C-alpha positions in Angstrom: 0.0 0.0 0.0 1.5 3.3 -1.1 1.3 6.1 1.5 -0.2 9.4 0.2 2.2 12.3 0.5 1.5 14.8 3.3 -1.1 17.4 2.2 -2.8 14.9 -0.1 -5.8 14.4 2.1 -8.1 17.1 3.5 -8.7 15.9 7.0 -5.8 14.8 9.3 -6.6 14.3 13.0 -4.0 15.2 15.5 -4.2 12.9 18.5 -2.9 14.0 21.9 -1.1 11.0 23.3 0.3 10.3 26.7 3.5 8.5 25.5 4.7 9.1 22.0 7.1 6.1 22.0 4.3 3.7 23.0 1.9 5.2 20.5 4.5 5.0 17.7 5.1 1.3 18.5 1.3 0.6 18.2 0.7 2.6 15.1 3.9 1.7 13.2 4.9 -1.8 14.4 1.5 -3.3 15.1 -0.9 -1.4 12.7 1.5 -0.7 9.8 1.5 3.1 9.5 4.7 4.7 8.2 6.3 7.7 9.7 6.1 10.3 6.9 8.0 13.0 8.9 8.8 13.9 12.5 9.8 16.9 14.6 11.7 15.3 17.4 12.3 18.6 19.2 8.5 18.9 19.5 7.8 15.2 20.1 5.6 15.3 17.0 5.1 12.5 14.4 3.1 12.5 11.2 2.0 9.1 10.0 0.4 7.6 6.9 -1.3 4.3 5.9 -2.5 4.4 2.3 -4.7 7.5 2.1 -5.1 7.7 5.9 -3.0 10.1 7.9 -2.7 11.1 11.5 -0.5 13.3 13.7 0.7 12.2 17.2 1.8 14.7 19.8 2.0 14.4 23.6 2.0 18.2 24.2 -0.5 19.7 21.8 -1.2 23.4 22.1 -4.8 22.8 21.2 -6.1 20.9 24.2 -9.6 22.2 25.2 -9.6 20.5 28.6 -8.0 17.9 30.8 -7.5 14.5 29.1 -9.0 11.5 30.8 -8.9 7.9 29.5 -10.2 6.8 27.2 -9.1 9.7 25.1 -11.4 10.6 22.2 -14.6 9.6 23.7 -17.5 10.0 21.3 -15.6 9.5 18.2 -14.2 6.6 16.2 -11.7 7.0 13.4 -12.4 4.8 10.4 -9.4 3.6 8.5 -9.9 1.8 5.2 -7.5 -1.1 4.7 -7.1 -3.5 1.8 -6.7 -6.7 4.0 -8.5 -7.1 7.3 -7.1 -10.6 7.9 -3.5 -9.4 7.7 -4.1 -6.6 10.2 -6.0 -9.0 12.5 -3.0 -11.4 12.4 -0.6 -8.6 13.4 -2.9 -7.5 16.3 -3.1 -11.1 17.5 0.6 -11.6 17.3 1.1 -8.4 19.3 -1.5 -9.6 21.9 -3.6 -6.5 21.2 -7.2 -7.0 22.2 -10.1 -6.2 19.9 -12.8 -3.7 21.1 -15.3 -5.2 18.7 -14.9 -8.5 16.8 -14.8 -8.6 13.0 -18.1 -8.4 11.3 -19.5 -8.0 7.8 -21.9 -5.1 7.5 -23.9 -3.7 4.5 -24.7 0.0 4.8 -27.3 1.7 2.6 -25.9 4.5 0.5 -28.7 5.9 -1.6 -30.4 3.1 -3.4 -27.5 0.6 -3.1 -25.6 -1.0 -0.2 -21.8 -0.8 0.4 -20.3 -3.8 2.2 -17.5 -3.8 4.6 -15.6 -6.2 6.9 -14.8 -4.2 10.0 -13.5 -4.5 13.5 -12.5 -2.0 16.2 -9.5 -1.6 18.5 -8.4 1.0 21.0 -5.0 2.5 20.8 -2.8 2.9 23.9 -4.7 6.0 25.0 -8.1 4.6 24.3 -8.8 6.3 20.9 -11.2 4.0 19.0 -10.1 2.9 15.6 -12.5 1.2 13.2 -10.6 -0.7 10.5 -12.8 -1.4 7.4 -12.1 -3.5 4.3 -14.4 -2.7 1.4 -16.5 -5.6 0.0 -18.2 -3.9 -2.8 -21.7 -2.7 -3.7 -25.0 -4.5 -4.0 -28.6 -3.4 -4.9 -29.6 -4.8 -1.5 -27.8 -6.5 1.4 -27.5 -10.3 1.3 -29.3 -10.7 4.7 -32.1 -8.2 3.9 -30.7 -5.7 6.4 
């Protein structure tokens, strides 16, 4: 999977993290993100996985209040991936627990349905990540949902 160059996407979340080293281990070693660039003097890393990009920073200037675990309550970050089984195997090898088991879902989009195989994990600070492998489109879901 080729990583999009920085500035190639229009929305890039910056996650406040409690331990940059631990977060980088999770995102890079376990999940498979690449470090696109860093500013070590600021403890800042910019990561990419295909067209998905995130920024990690333990001392963001933009905090709106005290951080309490799990961070990012009320949001999940969907990351489209080409191979759910490969990522599930890496998570299992790392002993990383799933927040929600893999499932196949068909979501209505207009008059058609888009299928995904998805599962959720929490990063070291509790941010909820929903990994989604696209299955294609159908005029109606196979289960009638």
